[in-house]
N, C-alpha and C positions, 0 to 999 in steps of 0.2 A: 701711505703705509700706516698702520693703525695707529694709535696715540703712545702705546706699551711700546711702538718703536723709536719712539723719540728717547727713551730712559738712557742707551749706549752714546746716543749722539746727545743729550745733556750729560751727561759721566763724562765726556771726550771734552766738552765746554767748559765745565768744572776743573777739569786737569787741566786745560791751557790757560784758562783765565781764573785763578784758584779763588776760594772764597772771601778770603783777607782782603784780596783787590776792591780798588774804591768803586763806587757803586755805578759809574759809567755800563752803558750798554755793552753785553759783551760783543755784539758784531755790529758791522758796520755795513748797510745793504746800500750800495749804489745803484740806484736805478734809472737807466740809459735809456732813454723813450728813442724810437728809431724807426722808421718804415722802410722793410724792404723792395727794392723798386725793380723790378728785370727791364733791364733795357733790349723787350722783347723775348716773348717766351711764347706765351698762349695769345696776346695780345701783341698788335704794333706800338712802336711808339706812340702814334698819332693818337690811338685806340687809349692807350692808358693815362696819356695827357688829359684827356677828356674825362675820362673815366675816374680818374682816382688823383692824380700827380696835381692837378691844379689846386685841387681842392686841400689837401697836404699841406702844400706850402701857406694856401691864403690862409686856413685855421690855424697851423703851427705859430705863423709868425703873431696873428693875433692874439693867441692863447700866451704865447710868451713874454708879447707888450703889457700883457694885463697882469701877469703876476711873475714877481723878479725871482720866485725860486724856482720856476721851471726850465726846464735842459732840453736839448732836441742836439741829435746829431744828423749830418747830412751827408752823405755817402757819392751815390753817382752824380756826378757833376754833369751828363747829356740832360738830366730830366730838369737839373736845378739851373742849367744856362738855357734851356728850352721856356723855362718858367721865367727867367729874370729878364731875359728879351723879349718875349712874345707877352705876357702876362701881365707881369708885377707892375704896381703904378708909382709914381715917385716917392708916394708916402710911404709904401711897404718897403721900396728899396731904401728908404732912411731909414727904417724899423729895423731892416735886414742889418744895418751897417754897426746901427746902435748893439744891436743882439750880437754879432761876431768880436764886437771892440770888447764886450763885458764877458767874452766866453761863455754866453749861455749857448748860442748857437754856434756848433764846433762841425767844421770839415774836416771828417774821419779819411783815409785813403784818399781822397782826393781826385781820383782819376775818373774820364768820362763813365768807367764803365768799373763794376767788380770782374775783373779780368778772371779765366778760367785760369788754373793754373800746369794743368797737363799736358794740354796741344795747343798753346800759343809759344809763339817765339820770342824772344828775351826782345826783341829787336822791337816789338809790337807792345809785350808790356810796357816799356821805355815811352813809348810814344803816346799810349794811353795815357800815362801819367803825367807824361810833360805836357799833353793837352791841355789836361784837366787842370792841371797845377799851376799854367802859366793865367789863365784866366780868373782862378782865384788869387794868385799875388796881384795882378793885375788890376781885378778889381778892388778887393777888400785890403791887399797888404800881408797877408796870414798864408804861412806854408804849413801843410797838414802835416802831423807829428806823430800820427797812429793810424794803423793799418783796421782793416773790418773785412778779413778776406773769410767771411762767416757762410759764403752757401757753396763756394769752389767745390768740384769734386776728388778730393783728394788735395794733399799740399806740397809742392814742388820746392827743393832747396834754393833754388834761382831768385825763388821772390824775396825772403828774407835780406840778400843780399841787394836786391835792391831797393828794397824799402831802408836799409840803412842805409846806402848811398845817397839816398833822396832825404836824410838829413832824421828820418823816422827815430822817435824811443822805445818802439813797443809794437809787437806784432800781434793782430791776432787772429785765429784760425776757426774752424770747428769740425769740416767733413776730414775724420780720421779714422781708420779699421775699429769696429764695432768691439771687435775682443782685446784692440791694444788701449781703446780709450775706456774700457772699465778696467782692465790694469792699470792704467796711470791713475783713474780715480782711486783705485782701491790704496797707492803707492805714494798718493799726492803728488804726481809727478808730473798735473796738468801746467805747471808753469816751468820756463828753464830760459836757460840763456843759449842762443842757439847762434854755433858756429858754422854755417853753413857753407863755407866754400874751404875749402881744402887749401889751398893756398895763400887766402888772406886770412883764413883764421880771425883771430881776435880784432882786428881791423876792422871787421864790417860784423861783427858780431851782434845779436839784436833778442832783447827780452821778448820772450812767446808766451801766449797764455792761449791754449785751446778750452774752446768752449765745451761746459759740461755734458751730459748726455742731452742736456733741456734744450741743447742747441741754442738759438739767436729767437725763439718764441717763447713768448710768455700765454701759455694755454689757460683760459680762464679769468683772463683780466684785458681784454679789448672790447670796450664797451660801444663800438662804432659802425658793427656791422659789416658785411662783407660790400666791395664795388661789383656796380651793376654796369656792364657793357651795353651798350655804347657811352651812356651816359648817367648822370644823375638822377635819381628817380623824382617823379614829378612832387611827391610829398615830402623828400626831403629826410625821409626816413630809409635806411638800407635793408636789406634782410638778415637774417641769424643776428639781429641786436641782442647784448648780452643782458640778463635781468640786473637793472641800477644796483648801486649800493645805499643801503638804507638803514635804518634801526634794525630791521629784522634780517637782513641779509648779509649783517657784516659780521659775525659771527661766524657764518661759512666762507666769508674772504680771507677774514684772519688766519682761519685753520689750517687754511689750503697754503697759504702766505707762508705758515709757518712752518710748515712740513716742509714745503719746498727750500725754504732759507736755509734749517737747520740740516736738512740732505747735500745742498751745495757746501755748504761750509765745512763739514767733514773731508771735502776731496782736495782743500787748498791749503795751504800752510799760513799764512796769513789771515787775521782778523775781518778782513775787507771782502763783502762778498758781490761781486759783479752781476747784475740783475737787467739783462736785455728786457726792454719792455716796447714789445711790438711784433710784427710778422710781416708777411708777405702782403704788401698795399694797406696797412693799417695805418692810422692817424688821416684816415679821410674826413672826420671832425673829431677833429684836436679837441674840440671844448668840450665833447662828451669824457674823452678816454682821460683829460684832466681833471674834470669835476669829478669822477666816480673816483679814481687815485689820490686826487687831493684828501678827502675822506677817509681812505682805508690808512694813509701816511700820517695824519694828524692822529688818529684812532690810535698807531702805534705807537707811534712817538711819545703821545700822552701816557702809555701802562707798558713802557720801558722794561721797567723792575720784573714785569708779568712776561714780557717777550724775550727778552734777554738781546734784543736789537735795535737798533734806530733804522730810519729810513730816509732816505733824501735824493731830489732828483739830482742826476751828475751826468755830467759828459766821458769820455772817455779818458781826457786828459785829466779829468776829477780822481779816477780810478788808480790810474795807473799813477799819480804821483802821490796816494796816499800807500802803494802798495812799496814804491820808489823809496821812500822815505824810511821805511822798517829796518830798509838793510839787511836783510836775508840772505844768508849765503846760498845762491841757485847754483843746480845741479847743470852740467854744462851738455848739449848733444851738439854731437860732430854734425859733419855733411853728408847725412844721409835723408832723405825724404821721406813722405809722407803719401806713399803711393804703391800699390793701388790704393782704392777706396771699396772699402764692402760694408755696405751698411747692415746686414746680416748673412747669417752662413750660406745663404741661399742666391743672395744677389751682390755680385762682384760688377765694381761700376767702372766695368773695365771695356764695353761694347762702346762707347760714344768716343773711343780712341781713332775710330773707323768709320763713324754715323758720318751719312751725308758727304762723300770722299769726295763730289764734285765740288760741292760749297769750299770743303776745307783748300781744293786746288786754288779755286777763284780769291778765297781770302789771302793766301799766299802770293797769288800772282800781283794781287794788288799792292801789297807790300813793297814786292821787288820792284815795281814800277813806279809806286812813290819814292822810294831810296835814289831810283836811277833821276828821276823827273827833281827831286831837292838837288842835288848835285848840278847838274845840267843849269839849273834854273840859278842857283849860286852862282858859277862861273861867269855866267852870261848879264848876270846884274853887275857883278862887279868889273867887267869889263867893259867899260863906256866907250864908244857910244851904243844904244842899241835902239835903232831908230823906229825899228818895224813891233816893237813889243813893250806895251806897258806893265811896269813890274806891276803895279799895284793888282792890275788885272789878274796875272801873272801868278801872285801870289796868292789869291782868289782861288784858282782852278788849285792850286797846292794843298792849301785850307780844306777845301771841300772833300778831299780824299782823305787826308790825315783825319778827317772826322769820322767818315764812314770805316776808314780801318780799324779806327780806335773803337768804335761801335762796334766791329764783330768779333771782340776779344772777351766780351762778354762772356760768363761763362754758362749761357742757354744758347749762345751763338753758333760760333766755331765749334764747339762741341756737336752742334748738328742735333741737339735735343727741345727744339723747338717747333711750331705745327707749322704747315706749308705757307700760310698766307706770312706768317712773318718771316720767313724765308725768303720770301719774295719779296719783302718789303729790305732786305738784308739785299740782295741780288741788286735790285735796284739803286740802291743807296753807293754800291760799289761799283757798278758799270757805270753810273751818270761821273760820278770821279774820276775814276782813268779813264773816261772821254774827254773830259777837262784835261787831264795831263798829257793825254796824248797829242790834244790842240796844243796846249802850251809847248812843247816838244819841238812840234812842227812849225810852231811861230820862231822858234831858238832858231831851229836849222836855216831858216828863211833869211832870220836874221844875220847870223853869221854869214853865209854866202849868196847873198842874194843873187848876183849874176851866174854863178857857179853850174854848170850843166853839164862836166864831166868832157871827155874827151869825143871829140864829133868823129862820124865815119869816116871813111877813106874819099867818099866823094863831096863831104863839109853838109850832108845831110845826118837827120836825126831818124834812125828806124823805126818803123812804126812797132810798138809794143816793149819796145826800150823801157829800161828805169834806171834810176839811180837809187843807190843803197848808203846809207848813212851810219855806222854803225859805232856806239858809244858803248865805251867800259866803263861802268860805275865803280871799278874796284880799284883803289889805289896801288896797283902795282901793275906792272906788264904781264898780260897774257896772251897766250899762244894757243888759239882753241879753233874750232871748226863751225861756222855758222850755215844753217841751212835756210835757206830761199826755195820757194814754190817757182816754176816759170811753167811757159806755155810751150816751150820749144825746148827740142832735145838740141840742137845746133847753135848753141851761143858764143859769145864775146864776152869776157868780162877782164878790166883793166882799173888800177888804181888812178888816184888822182892826175899822178904824172903820165899814164897813158902807157905804165908796164903792165904786159898781162899778169895775172894774178893765178895761183895753184888753186884748180876748181875739179870737181869731178859731178857729174851728170846722172841719173838713174830714175829709173821711173816711182813715182810717188807710191808708195803704200797705203795713202788714206784718198787721192784721187788719181784714178785710173787714165784718165785725160791728162793727167798733170806732169813735171816733174821734180825732182828734187835735185838742186843743184848747191852741193858744199863747198864751201870756200875757206881756205886756209887762213885766218888771219893773225897779224901781230895786232896789238893794240897797247901801249904806254897808258899807265894809271890816268882817269877818268878825262880821257882822249877821244879823238874821233879818227877812223877812216872812211873815205870816201871811195866805191866802187861802181864802175857804169856797165852795166849789162845789157848786151844787144843782141838781139837775134843772126846769126850768120847767114849771108847772102852767097849763091855760089860764085857770082863775081869776086869776093872776097878770099877764093880759097889759096890762089895765090901767093894772097898777102906775106906769107909767112909766120902770122900770126897764130900763136897757137891756141888751138880750144880745148875747153874741158874735157878730161876721159871720159869716155862712157861705161859705167859701171858694167860688169861681165853680169850675169845671173844665171846659176845652178840650179838646177829642183830638183829636191830627191822622193819626191812621190807622198804616200801617205802610209803612217805605220800604225799597227792595233797597239793598245797599250799591253804592256807584257804582264802577264801575270805568275811567273816564276822563268825558268830558262836561263840559258847563258846570253849576254851581254858582251857589246865592247868587242868583239871579233874585227869587225871593219869600222873603223875611224875615219874621219875626217879631219884635218887642222885647218884654224885659222892663228895668223902669226902676224905680231908686231916686236918690235925691240923687249919688249916689256913682258906681252905672257904669248905663252901657246895654248888657246882652247881646242881641246880635241871633243868633237860632236860622234854621236854613237848613231850610227847608219840602220843599225838594229834596232833601234828605238826611236829614233830623229829629236833625241833629247840630249842634252850637255853631258859629257861623260867624264871630264876631269880638266885641269888647269895647270898649265908648268908656269912657274913662275921663275923667271929665270934670273935675275940677281941672286937668290938663295938656291940655284937649282935643284927645287923642290916642286914633285907633283903632285897637288892635291885630288884627290877624287871628289867630284862635284856635281851633283844631276839637280835641277828644278823641276816643280811640277806644281799644278793649280789644284786646290781640294779647297772642301767646302765643309764647315759645320753645319750641321740641320739642323734647327732650334726648333722648340712647341711651340704652337702657337693658343695652344688650349689652357688659359689662364687657372683652369678649373681643377686641373690634372697634375701639371707641374710648373715649377716656377719658368718665364718665357724671357725670351730675348727682346729686348725693345732698344730704343734710343739709346738708353743708358745704359743698361747692365748685359750683360754677355752670359747666357748662359746654353751651353751645347748639351745637346741631350747624348752627348756620345763622343767619339773622337771622330777626327777629320777623317774623310773619304774624298778617293780619288773624283774629280766633280769633268772627267774626259774620258773618251774610248780611242780616239783615234790624234793623231798628230801630222800634218804637212810640215815640210823644211824646206827653203830655198836659201841659197850663198849669193849674196849682191857683194862682189868682189871688185873693189877699184883700189888707185896709188894714194888714195887719202883715207879711204873709211873702208871698211869689212863690215858688212851687216847680216847678221843671221836671222833671219825671220822664222818663227814658229808660229804654226795656228794650229789651238786645240779644239778641238769639234768635242759638244759635250756628246751626242749618236751618232752612230756610223755613218747615218745618213740626212747627218745636216748639211745642211749646203750653205750654211753661213756658220763660222767661228767664233765661238763663247767667251772663247780668252786667247791671247797671243802675248809672246814675245819677243821683243826687237830688241836685240841685241848687237851694240857697234863698238868695232876696236879701230882703235886712231892708228893712223902709220904715220912716226914723228919723222919728219923730211929732216934730210942732212943737216946739219949745223944749225935747229933751231931750240928753244928752249922751252920744249915741251913737254917737262917732268910731267907736269899734273894731265897733259891730253896724255902721254902714254900710259901712265899708270892706272888707266880707269878702264871699266868696262862699262858703257852706258846702256842702260835695258830702260825701254817703255815698255808698257803692259798696255791690253787691252782688256778691259773685265765688263761682260755683262750685253744684254741684261740676262740678270740674275731669276733663278725659279723662285717662287716663294720661300720663306722660313730658310734662306740659305746666307752664309756666311762665308765671303770666297778670301781665301788665304794663296800666298805664294810660299811654298818652304821648297827652302833650300839646305839640302842634305850632303854633309862633307864624312872624310875619314879624321876629321880632325878631333884630337881626343881633350874637349873640353870641358868635361865633368857637369854637364849642363848647365853652364855657367854664361850668361849673357849679360852685356854691358849694353845700356843704353844711356841715353843724355835726359837733363832735367834743360828743356825748352832751348835746345841748341848750346847751352852755354858750357854746364859740367856733364861728366858723366858718372854714371850710377852701378855697383855691380850686382847683378840682380840673379842670386842661385836659387835654381830650382826648387821650389818647397812643397811639401804633401799635405794636404790637408783632409779634415772628415767630410767637407763638402764643397765643392765646385773646383777642384782643384786644379783643371785647365785653364779656366776664368781666371783665378785669383796671381795664376802666373803669366799673366799677360800685363805689357806694361807701354805706356807712351813712348813713340819716338817721333821726334818732332822733326831731327836734322841726323840723327845720327844714331847704329847702333851695330854691336862686333861680337865675334865670337872667337876663341883662340886657344892656340894649346901653348906649347914652350917654343915650337921654332915657329908660329905661323898663327896670322892673323888675319880674318875674313873682314873686312868692314861694308856696312853698307850706308848708303848717304842719300835722304830723299828731298825733294823738291816741298812735301808736303805732310802731315804730321799721320802717322799712322799707329795701330796696335802690332807690337812685337812679342815675341815668346820664343822659347828655346823647349821644344816638350822633349826632346830627345837629346842623346848624346851628338854631338858634331851636327845639329841642326839649328837653324832659325827661319824663324817663317813671321810674315808680315800678313797681316790683314787689309788688305786691300776696297773690300765695298761688302753690301749688307742690305739686306732686304727682308722686310719683317714686316709680317701684322698678323697681331694677334685681338684676341677676345677680351681683354681687360675693358670694364666697363668705363675707369675714368678715361682711359687713354682714346677710347671709340666718343666721347662724349668731346674732349678736348679737339679730337681729330691729331691727336700726338703717336703718329703711326709714321713705319718707316718703309713705305710701299716704293723704294725708289727703283724704278726701272731704267734706269739712266744707263749708259754704256761709259767708264769712267777709263782715266788715261795717267795714271801713274807715272812716276820716271824714280829710278834707283839708279844709282852709279855703285858696283863694285870695286874693292880694292883687295887687293890679295898681295900678301907678303909679310917678309919678316916684322916683329914688332916695331923695331926701331925706325923701320922706312915707312909704313902703315901710320905709325904715332906723329911721325912730323908730318905726312902728308895729308892727313884728316881732315884737317882744320880747315887748310886753306882749300883742299879740293871739297870742301862740303860749302864754301863761299862761292867758289867758281861756280857749282851746280846753282846756288841760290840767288845768285847775281851776275847771269848771265848776259852776254853785252845785248844791248835795245838795239832792233834795227828798224833802221826806216826807212821806207820804199815810196818815191813818189816817178809816176811816169815822164817820161820824156814827151815834150808837145810842142810843136812849132816846126816850121820846115827844116832852118837851122839854126844850130845849138849855138847862143850867144855866148862870145867871146867873154871871160871875165878873169880878174887876177887869183881866183880860189878861195877857198874857206879861209877866215882869219886861224895863223898857227897861235896853241897857246902850249907853254909849258906843261910839261907831264908834272903829276904829283903824285909822289913815290914814297910807299913806306917800308923799312923794312920788313923781311916777310913773317915775324914773329907778328906786329900788331897789325890791328886793323880798323881802317876808318867807317868805325860805327856809323857817325851820319855828319854831313857837312849839310848846313840847309841856313835859309834865312828864314827864321821864325815868325818876325814881324809884331814879334811884340812892343808894346807900346810905354812900358816902364823903364826908368833909369836902372841902372847898374844900386847906385847907392841908396841903402834901405832905410837909410833917416829921411834923405831927401823924396823918395818914394811915398812914404808916410805923409809928410809935410803936405806933399803935392793932392795926394787925395783929401785928407782934409780942407784942405785949402779949397780944390774945386772938383765935386764928386761927378760933377756933369759934365767936364770936360772931355774934347775930343783930339786924342792926340795922335799926332801921325803914327806908322808904322816906322820903326828903325830898319833900313834898308841896308845900313853899313855895317849891321852887326851881326855876326856868321855864329852859328852855335855848332860849334866842334866836338863830336866825342871819339876816343881811342878808347879801343880796347887790345890788352895783352890777349893773345890767343892760346897762352899754354901754359898748364901746371907747374909748379915751381919745381920739378923732379922728373916732367914727362920727357924732354928731350935736354942733352948736355950743351947745345949750342942753341937751340929757340927759347930755353926757357929762361936764358938770362935777362934780366933788368937792362932794358934798350933806354938809352939818352937821346932825344932828338931835339934840334932845335927848331922849332915851329918856323920863324922866320925864313927859315933856309926852306925847309919840307914846303912852304906856301907860297913859296915867292910866284911861283905859276898863276896864284888867283891877285897877286898884289902885293904892295909892299905894305906890312904888318906893323902898326902904328902902335897897340898895346893887346896884352895879352893876359886872361881874368880867368883865375879857374873857379869852377861852380859846380854846386849838389847837381847829383844826376840829372835832373829837372831844370836846372838852371835857376832854382828862384832863391840858393843861398849861394855866398859869396863864402868860399870855402874856410877863411879863416877868421869866420863870425860866426861857422856851425858848429857849435859845441854840444854833442850827442850825449846824454846821460851814462854813468858807467855804472854799471850793476854787479854787484858782490858774486864770486863764484866760488865752486868748493875746489875747481881745478885753475891751478894758475892760466892766466893770459897767455898765450904763443904768438909772438910777433913777428914779423917777416924777418930773414935774416937781413943785416944791413951790406951793400955791396962794398968792394974797395973802396970805392971813390964818394967822399960827402955828396948829397943831392944836392940838386942845384937851389939857390934862393927861389922862394916862391913870387910869383907875378912877373921872372922874366921870361924868355923867349926859348929857355932850355929847362924840358921838363924830362923824367927818368919814369916808368913806366914798369912795374914789376909786374910778375906774373898773376895772371887772370885780371888787373885792376882794368877798371873801365872808368877814365878821365875825362872829366867834361870842361869844355872853356867857350867864353865867349873872345872874338877875334875880331879886334877894332881893325880897319882896312884903311887907308889913305884913299880921299877924295882922288878918283883920276881927273 
């Protein structure tokens, strides 16, 4: 800005603070030193620790200790914990404790990472926050109270709700649509109170600050240079070191600063300016940083009458306390989010919703395995004795996977926006953690039933090739579902632990031509097991009368070319269960329509694979890459022929459609495998009946292609889509037209669900991983499943930040179709049934004779009402006590103590699944007696309600209240008064997430 450009700003400042006012500085600038440390992006965690992280913490601690006025905020706990545990000396640890106690080193956000907000599931957001917060509280007795989500690519409405539940007083975001940020700056709307949950409303509102267009970096004020990989330069000097502040250069620095401060001040409503000082990998030489800024700050503060502002080093807490003290009446923002994010008119950051699809699937599988492992371990440890399992070892396996799952929530990890070597690191950490938990589960099974090997064969021998299967239901509801096992033989006998035959169906495997898929119908109570014995049948057993699984019948329909017009639908074949009739068109081998039997409505529906073609030359047009989606036109069909076969049986009918890119291709590039389950009479299979399970095979793709599955219906949707925020709440997404990039800017993240609807019917898509989703036409919904992109952007080439993904991916969607009231009630529970499918553990039958045993020990099921979800049941293994005062006293008394993990304290988190007006029955508040609900785990001694991450007793957590222009809206009271706090009875209201410490009696 030219000097004359300051005049309007100075006039504005003069109006805001009249000339007759006291001569204090007009503005107060809070300089917040920070270093943005990506937990894996262009370099691995180990490389980053070596190149700059260690230097950041070493030099920052030294410089803050030398000078009382200096401050620093620390964000990502994965790096801090690695430095604390592996680098910091006892002297440095003592200095850090002193700095934290004095409030000069402040932990903000406090999670293991700065998590992505678009494609992460709220379970994993909570996990990574809990991991970081638990360490901070255990080590320092502090609890973060301010967020710092300054780099994720868009802002979800789920995140502020979580932060409020964790006890935060303010929330900081940055990356929102460029045009929206410009408008908010113009109208001084960058600060507001966000009521991000429609049902929780004012209960969980939080003050939110959007960083202005300068973001979290302070260009022109970093004197420590750029980090060198793999390590520190030999001469100790880093490249790109800025000229130091001297008597000659200080006018230039102060002029630049004045311009920046006055511009920023015009965008906010209070005289307090938040000035983030730092950027990516900054403060690797904090001595140079502070030495230069000290000079500028002293010069400004000695000439405040000239500059009209003062400067001070500050933490986020210092800044927000000043803003809060002004008692401004803030505007209220409702439950809408800031997604998608566009950095300019040509770059919509919607491509990463589907980048590295296989990695997104692995991250979610690791999360769901951890969820099951936590409750298995908790149940087992509480049920003494456990002779073959060392609880300390078991806890170590879980902690390793907790760390790995937390790590990949980073905004350059699960997003797929990292380089391949970093991706290898993430996969290694996840795979190692998963292997540990699988080993732990096997140990638990052995501990539960050491002598149990199932029913012997008719001759008392165990047949070669036989297996035992243990199936665990990690949900706190009884589920009826079909599990699929792979066997090497088509003629099998399958029995439960009592020796009774089990309904089953066998068919040739679609993946392994020499193997067979064995479908088994199972009903499992909450947090409970079923045991099965699977044995090959011998000819001598044929006369025993023991039924064998039905062998499915396969009907092939040959190939059909893609139609470019003409009549279709003249010849249909139907696949039927109690809830749906799926009609398939034999003229095209595509789906034709679905008859939903409850509403007696036929919805025309077809599905096909299409591709967006991407430009790869950055010098011609904007390109698609890991982050952005910039298609060169509309999506085009990606196939020329399709083959179909139907595999029918009494439990499952499977429709297999293989799509060929070219007529003469021997291998299909795409496939849809649709399953329709047949509910047996007398079984509680509502969720099983009301879903069409689809698995897709996609790839390998050609270069510069982005593959979608487009589902087209005759629903009159008005081109309105609904998609979820992190699996927690739904957002309405009307189609919007833009001057540029309309297709890409109408893509949204689908973490777990999306739907389209008209007045009569709703089509729901449920996903087991994150994808991009859009409605590009009336009655249409498309899901981006896979991307393969290469471009000639020099920066991407140098960093190897490409997406040349040649993998074949196998995403899964479940489709629900029906009236709104039906699908509204089924969507959440069906989504959880997909996310947390039963865990199947197999072991070979061995030995000549099957040992006789009493069978596995029985445990009482844990069953919750259908509207309440067991979000977590775990033994965190924290070493701190529940009493805050006592914990602080213990820390002061003995900082080097080695406390033992508390294995009798259980972390329980419950969530009400429904919005306040979503369902007449399921949306009602639910009162539970936790002693009764948890009696299957043991005898409850005490119940203690805690904050989301467990570090606060809720009775002691008093969040700031902020004045607003709109009156607060609190939830309506129920007809009965709420139970007293601290007792076993709790009432959970719509969309609430409640966290408890449960203490159980020693067995």
